[in-house]
C-alpha positions as CSV (number, residue, x, y, z in Angstrom):
1,M,5.3,31.9,-87.2
2,G,1.4,31.4,-86.4
3,E,1.5,27.7,-87.2
4,V,4.2,27.2,-85.3
5,A,2.6,29.4,-82.6
6,G,-0.4,27.0,-82.8
7,E,1.2,23.9,-82.5
8,G,4.4,24.1,-80.3
9,Y,3.3,27.3,-78.2
10,G,-0.4,27.1,-77.6
11,P,-2.4,28.3,-74.8
12,P,-2.1,26.9,-71.6
13,Q,-5.5,25.5,-71.9
14,A,-4.7,23.4,-74.6
15,T,-1.6,21.8,-72.7
16,L,-3.7,21.1,-69.6
17,A,-6.3,19.5,-71.8
18,S,-4.1,17.6,-73.4
19,S,-2.5,16.0,-69.9
20,L,-5.2,15.7,-68.9
21,H,-6.3,13.3,-71.8
22,R,-3.0,11.6,-71.4
23,G,-3.8,10.7,-67.8
24,R,-1.7,13.2,-66.5
25,G,-3.2,16.0,-64.1
26,P,-1.8,18.9,-62.1
27,E,-0.6,17.0,-59.5
28,H,1.8,15.1,-61.9
29,R,3.8,18.6,-61.7
30,R,4.1,18.7,-57.6
31,G,6.4,15.8,-57.7
32,P,6.9,12.2,-58.3
33,R,4.5,9.5,-58.8
34,H,3.9,6.9,-55.6
35,R,5.7,3.4,-57.3
36,P,3.7,0.4,-57.0
37,G,5.7,-2.3,-54.2
38,R,6.7,1.0,-52.2
39,P,5.0,1.9,-48.9
40,A,2.9,5.1,-49.1
41,P,4.7,7.9,-47.1
42,V,1.8,7.9,-45.0
43,A,1.3,4.6,-44.3
44,A,5.0,4.5,-43.9
45,A,5.1,6.9,-41.1
46,K,1.9,5.5,-39.6
47,T,4.2,1.7,-39.7
48,R,6.7,3.5,-37.9
49,R,4.3,5.0,-35.5
50,K,2.8,1.8,-34.5
51,Q,6.2,0.6,-33.7
52,G,7.4,3.2,-31.4
53,D,3.9,2.7,-29.6
54,G,4.5,-1.2,-29.3
55,A,8.0,-0.3,-27.7
56,L,7.0,2.5,-25.7
57,P,5.0,0.3,-22.8
58,Y,8.2,-1.6,-22.1
59,V,10.1,1.7,-21.9
60,M,7.9,2.9,-19.3
61,I,8.3,-0.3,-17.1
62,A,11.8,-0.8,-17.2
63,P,12.8,1.5,-14.2
64,L,10.2,-1.0,-12.3
65,V,11.9,-4.4,-13.5
66,V,15.3,-3.2,-12.9
67,F,14.1,-2.0,-9.6
68,I,12.8,-5.3,-8.4
69,G,15.5,-6.8,-10.3
70,A,17.9,-5.7,-7.5
71,L,15.7,-5.7,-4.3
72,A,14.0,-9.0,-4.9
73,I,15.2,-11.3,-8.0
74,Y,19.0,-10.5,-7.1
75,P,18.8,-11.2,-3.4
76,T,16.6,-14.2,-3.9
77,V,19.1,-16.1,-6.4
78,L,21.8,-14.9,-4.1
79,T,20.5,-16.3,-1.2
80,V,19.3,-20.1,-2.5
81,I,23.3,-20.0,-3.7
82,E,24.8,-19.1,-0.5
83,A,22.3,-21.3,1.0
84,F,24.9,-24.0,0.1
85,V,28.0,-22.9,0.4
86,H,30.1,-22.7,3.9
87,N,30.5,-18.4,4.5
88,D,32.2,-18.0,7.3
89,P,35.0,-15.1,7.6
90,L,35.9,-17.0,11.0
91,T,37.0,-20.2,9.8
92,G,37.0,-19.6,5.6
93,P,37.7,-19.8,2.9
94,N,34.2,-20.6,1.6
95,H,33.5,-23.6,-0.4
96,F,30.8,-25.6,-1.5
97,A,29.0,-27.5,1.5
98,G,25.9,-29.0,0.5
99,F,23.2,-29.6,3.1
100,A,25.6,-29.0,5.7
101,N,24.4,-25.5,6.9
102,F,20.6,-27.1,7.0
103,T,21.8,-29.4,9.5
104,D,23.9,-27.5,11.4
105,V,20.6,-25.1,11.3
106,F,18.1,-28.0,12.6
107,N,20.5,-29.5,15.2
108,N,21.0,-25.9,16.9
109,P,18.5,-25.9,20.0
110,E,18.1,-21.8,19.7
111,V,16.9,-22.2,16.2
112,R,14.3,-24.7,17.1
113,Q,13.3,-22.7,20.0
114,S,12.6,-19.9,17.6
115,M,10.8,-21.8,15.1
116,V,8.2,-23.3,17.8
117,N,8.1,-19.3,19.0
118,T,7.1,-18.2,15.5
119,G,4.3,-21.1,15.2
120,W,2.9,-19.1,18.1
121,Y,3.4,-15.5,16.8
122,A,1.8,-16.6,13.4
123,L,-1.1,-18.2,15.8
124,F,-1.7,-15.6,17.7
125,G,-1.1,-12.7,14.9
126,V,-3.7,-13.9,12.5
127,V,-6.4,-14.8,15.0
128,L,-5.4,-11.3,16.7
129,T,-5.3,-9.5,13.3
130,V,-8.5,-11.0,11.4
131,G,-10.4,-11.0,14.4
132,L,-9.9,-7.7,15.6
133,G,-10.0,-6.3,11.7
134,T,-13.1,-7.9,11.1
135,V,-14.7,-6.7,14.2
136,V,-13.2,-3.1,13.5
137,A,-14.6,-3.7,9.8
138,L,-18.2,-4.3,11.1
139,L,-18.4,-1.5,13.5
140,L,-17.3,0.9,10.5
141,Q,-19.8,-0.3,7.9
142,R,-22.4,2.1,8.1
143,P,-22.0,5.6,7.9
144,F,-22.1,8.0,11.0
145,R,-20.6,11.3,12.3
146,G,-16.8,11.4,13.0
147,R,-16.8,8.0,11.0
148,G,-13.6,9.9,9.0
149,V,-11.9,10.5,12.5
150,I,-11.7,7.4,13.8
151,L,-10.5,5.9,10.5
152,A,-7.7,8.3,10.9
153,I,-7.2,7.6,14.3
154,I,-7.2,3.3,13.5
155,V,-4.7,3.8,10.9
156,L,-2.2,5.7,12.9
157,P,-0.3,2.4,14.1
158,W,-0.4,1.1,10.9
159,A,2.2,4.1,9.9
160,L,4.6,4.1,12.8
161,P,7.7,2.0,12.0
162,G,8.1,-0.9,14.0
163,V,10.9,-0.2,16.4
164,V,9.0,2.8,17.4
165,E,6.0,0.5,18.2
166,G,8.3,-1.5,20.1
167,V,9.4,1.7,22.0
168,I,6.4,2.7,23.0
169,W,5.3,-0.6,24.4
170,S,8.1,-1.3,26.3
171,W,7.1,1.8,28.2
172,I,3.5,0.0,28.8
173,Y,5.0,-3.5,29.9
174,N,8.2,-1.8,31.6
175,P,8.8,-3.9,34.8
176,T,9.1,-0.5,37.2
177,T,7.0,1.9,35.9
178,G,5.0,0.7,33.2
179,V,1.3,1.5,32.9
180,L,0.2,-2.2,32.5
181,N,1.4,-3.0,36.4
182,S,0.2,0.5,37.1
183,V,-3.4,0.0,36.0
184,L,-3.2,-4.0,37.3
185,K,-2.3,-3.0,40.6
186,S,-4.8,-0.4,40.6
187,L,-7.5,-2.8,39.6
188,H,-6.0,-5.3,43.0
189,L,-5.3,-8.1,39.8
190,I,-1.8,-8.2,41.2
191,G,0.0,-7.3,44.7
192,Q,3.3,-6.1,43.4
193,Y,5.1,-4.9,39.7
194,Q,5.5,-8.4,37.8
195,L,7.9,-8.7,34.8
196,F,5.9,-9.5,31.7
197,I,8.5,-9.9,28.8
198,G,10.6,-12.7,29.4
199,S,9.3,-14.6,32.2
200,H,7.5,-17.1,30.3
201,Q,7.5,-18.2,27.0
202,V,3.9,-18.1,25.9
203,E,3.0,-15.0,27.6
204,T,5.8,-13.5,26.9
205,I,5.1,-14.4,22.8
206,L,1.4,-13.3,23.4
207,L,2.1,-9.6,24.9
208,I,5.0,-9.2,21.6
209,A,2.1,-10.8,19.1
210,L,-0.3,-8.4,20.7
211,V,2.3,-5.3,19.6
212,Q,2.2,-6.6,16.2
213,A,-1.4,-7.2,15.7
214,W,-1.9,-3.4,17.0
215,Q,0.3,-2.3,14.3
216,I,-1.1,-4.5,11.1
217,T,-4.8,-4.8,12.6
218,P,-5.8,-1.4,11.0
219,L,-4.4,-2.9,7.6
220,A,-7.2,-6.0,8.0
221,A,-9.6,-3.7,8.7
222,L,-9.3,-1.6,5.5
223,I,-9.4,-4.3,3.7
224,V,-12.1,-6.1,5.1
225,L,-14.0,-3.0,5.3
226,A,-13.5,-2.3,1.5
227,A,-15.4,-5.6,0.7
228,L,-18.2,-4.7,3.4
229,Q,-19.0,-1.5,1.4
230,S,-19.6,-3.4,-1.9
231,I,-22.2,-6.0,-0.7
232,P,-25.4,-4.6,-2.1
233,D,-28.3,-3.3,0.4
234,E,-30.8,-5.3,-1.2
235,L,-29.2,-8.5,0.0
236,Y,-29.9,-7.1,3.8
237,E,-33.2,-5.8,3.4
238,A,-34.1,-9.3,1.9
239,A,-32.1,-10.9,5.1
240,S,-34.5,-8.3,7.5
241,V,-37.6,-9.2,5.6
242,D,-37.1,-13.0,6.2
243,G,-36.8,-11.7,9.8
244,A,-33.2,-12.8,10.1
245,S,-31.1,-11.9,13.6
246,W,-28.1,-10.0,13.4
247,Y,-26.3,-13.1,13.6
248,R,-27.7,-15.1,11.0
249,V,-26.9,-12.0,9.0
250,I,-23.2,-11.5,9.5
251,S,-23.1,-15.5,9.1
252,R,-24.8,-16.2,6.3
253,V,-24.6,-13.5,4.6
254,T,-21.7,-10.8,5.6
255,L,-18.7,-13.3,6.3
256,P,-18.9,-15.3,3.1
257,L,-19.3,-12.2,0.9
258,V,-16.0,-10.7,2.3
259,R,-14.5,-14.5,2.0
260,P,-11.9,-13.0,-0.3
261,A,-10.8,-9.8,1.7
262,L,-10.7,-12.3,4.9
263,A,-7.9,-14.6,2.7
264,I,-6.0,-11.6,1.9
265,A,-5.9,-10.1,5.9
266,T,-5.1,-13.6,6.6
267,V,-2.4,-14.1,4.6
268,E,-0.9,-10.1,5.3
269,A,-1.3,-11.1,8.9
270,L,0.4,-14.8,8.8
271,V,3.4,-12.9,6.0
272,M,3.9,-10.3,9.3
273,S,4.3,-12.7,12.1
274,L,6.2,-15.0,10.0
275,N,8.7,-12.4,9.5
276,I,8.4,-10.5,12.7
277,F,11.8,-8.9,13.8
278,D,11.3,-5.5,14.9
279,Q,9.0,-5.5,18.0
280,V,10.7,-8.9,19.2
281,Y,14.5,-7.2,18.6
282,V,13.1,-4.0,21.2
283,L,11.3,-5.7,23.7
284,N,13.0,-9.1,23.7
285,A,16.5,-8.6,22.8
286,N,18.3,-11.7,22.2
287,S,16.5,-14.3,24.8
288,T,15.3,-17.6,23.8
289,T,12.2,-17.3,25.6
290,G,10.2,-14.7,23.1
291,S,12.9,-15.0,20.1
292,S,11.5,-15.4,16.6
293,L,13.2,-17.2,13.5
294,M,14.1,-13.9,11.5
295,S,15.6,-12.5,15.0
296,T,17.3,-15.9,15.4
297,T,18.9,-15.4,11.8
298,Y,19.8,-11.9,12.9
299,F,22.0,-12.8,15.4
300,I,23.5,-15.6,13.9
301,T,24.3,-14.2,10.6
302,F,25.6,-10.8,12.0
303,Q,26.9,-11.3,15.5
304,D,28.3,-14.9,15.1
305,L,29.4,-14.4,11.5
306,N,27.8,-17.3,10.5
307,F,26.6,-16.1,7.2
308,G,26.2,-19.9,5.5
309,D,23.7,-20.7,8.5
310,G,22.0,-17.4,8.1
311,Y,20.9,-17.9,4.4
312,A,19.9,-21.2,4.9
313,L,17.6,-19.6,7.6
314,S,16.1,-17.2,5.5
315,L,16.0,-19.8,2.6
316,L,13.5,-22.0,4.5
317,A,11.9,-19.4,5.9
318,T,11.0,-17.9,2.7
319,V,10.1,-21.3,1.6
320,V,7.7,-21.8,4.6
321,T,6.0,-18.4,4.2
322,V,5.2,-18.7,0.5
323,V,3.8,-22.3,1.3
324,L,1.5,-21.3,3.6
325,A,0.5,-18.1,2.5
326,V,-0.6,-20.3,-1.1
327,G,-2.2,-23.0,1.1
328,I,-4.3,-19.8,3.0
329,V,-5.2,-18.5,0.0
330,K,-6.8,-22.1,-1.6
331,L,-8.4,-23.2,1.8
332,L,-10.0,-20.1,2.1
333,Y,-10.1,-17.5,-1.2
334,R,-13.6,-18.0,-3.2
335,K,-14.6,-15.7,-6.0
336,V,-18.0,-13.7,-5.7
337,E,-20.0,-12.1,-8.0
338,Y,-22.7,-10.3,-7.5
339,S,-25.7,-11.1,-10.2
């Protein structure tokens, strides 16, 4: 019995020693060893985690892609297609019309008049918005007491809808009880109350463009002001040491360094001026004196129910806006680096 016990039923130490001698440690008893050629459990888990992390960004931006696709891409594609289709419920049925819609648009005198007016709106809007925005930004460049309150007041027009601004300024331009007539008559600049909107083309466009400039100038001012805050003070100190005048500092130091911001503000003013609608609709209605391309598109599409011409006008407005915006960026934008 002693010999049998010694051979088959020895002490645990002997069994452990023999196992270690054969290269099999205690961990062998905890589970099967990892076989070569198969990924380790930890490595496999890391691989699955990395694959999941790689898909997470796409999952996060998927709602935004769907949103942009529904509100931007789909309408754009639909406009391109329908611009070449005869789509008029009064004359039906719908069929491919080629460039007939564009021919009708250019042969329409009201459309041609609105194109000329829109050019004036773009000119007045860009000059007023960028000019006033730059002046306001320069005045607010240096900190002073009450600067935050003034900034909050300046931003208020940008927060108002265009229709609300149109209603407010219609009270100002009112030919019988308007504030503008009252002030001008009190200063003896006019003898009697005047009709400002609708009497003369350029005057009407300028007054309506002034309303939109009042709305979008705060945004231009904030864009230029942000660029002004990034200019190092050392440059102004060096210009002061050199004896540069205020005008030369503005023209030689400030404006060249804020050129990217001026380009962005110009594009913003150009796009909004080319697509002006709310102020024109409220102040000018359907009069051709101050009609814009967008207001004419609205009346042709929803009043005359000529959807084909409406789509053609929308496509033309989009193409012109994109081309001019890209041209402005190429012309004005320059990258600025401070070394």
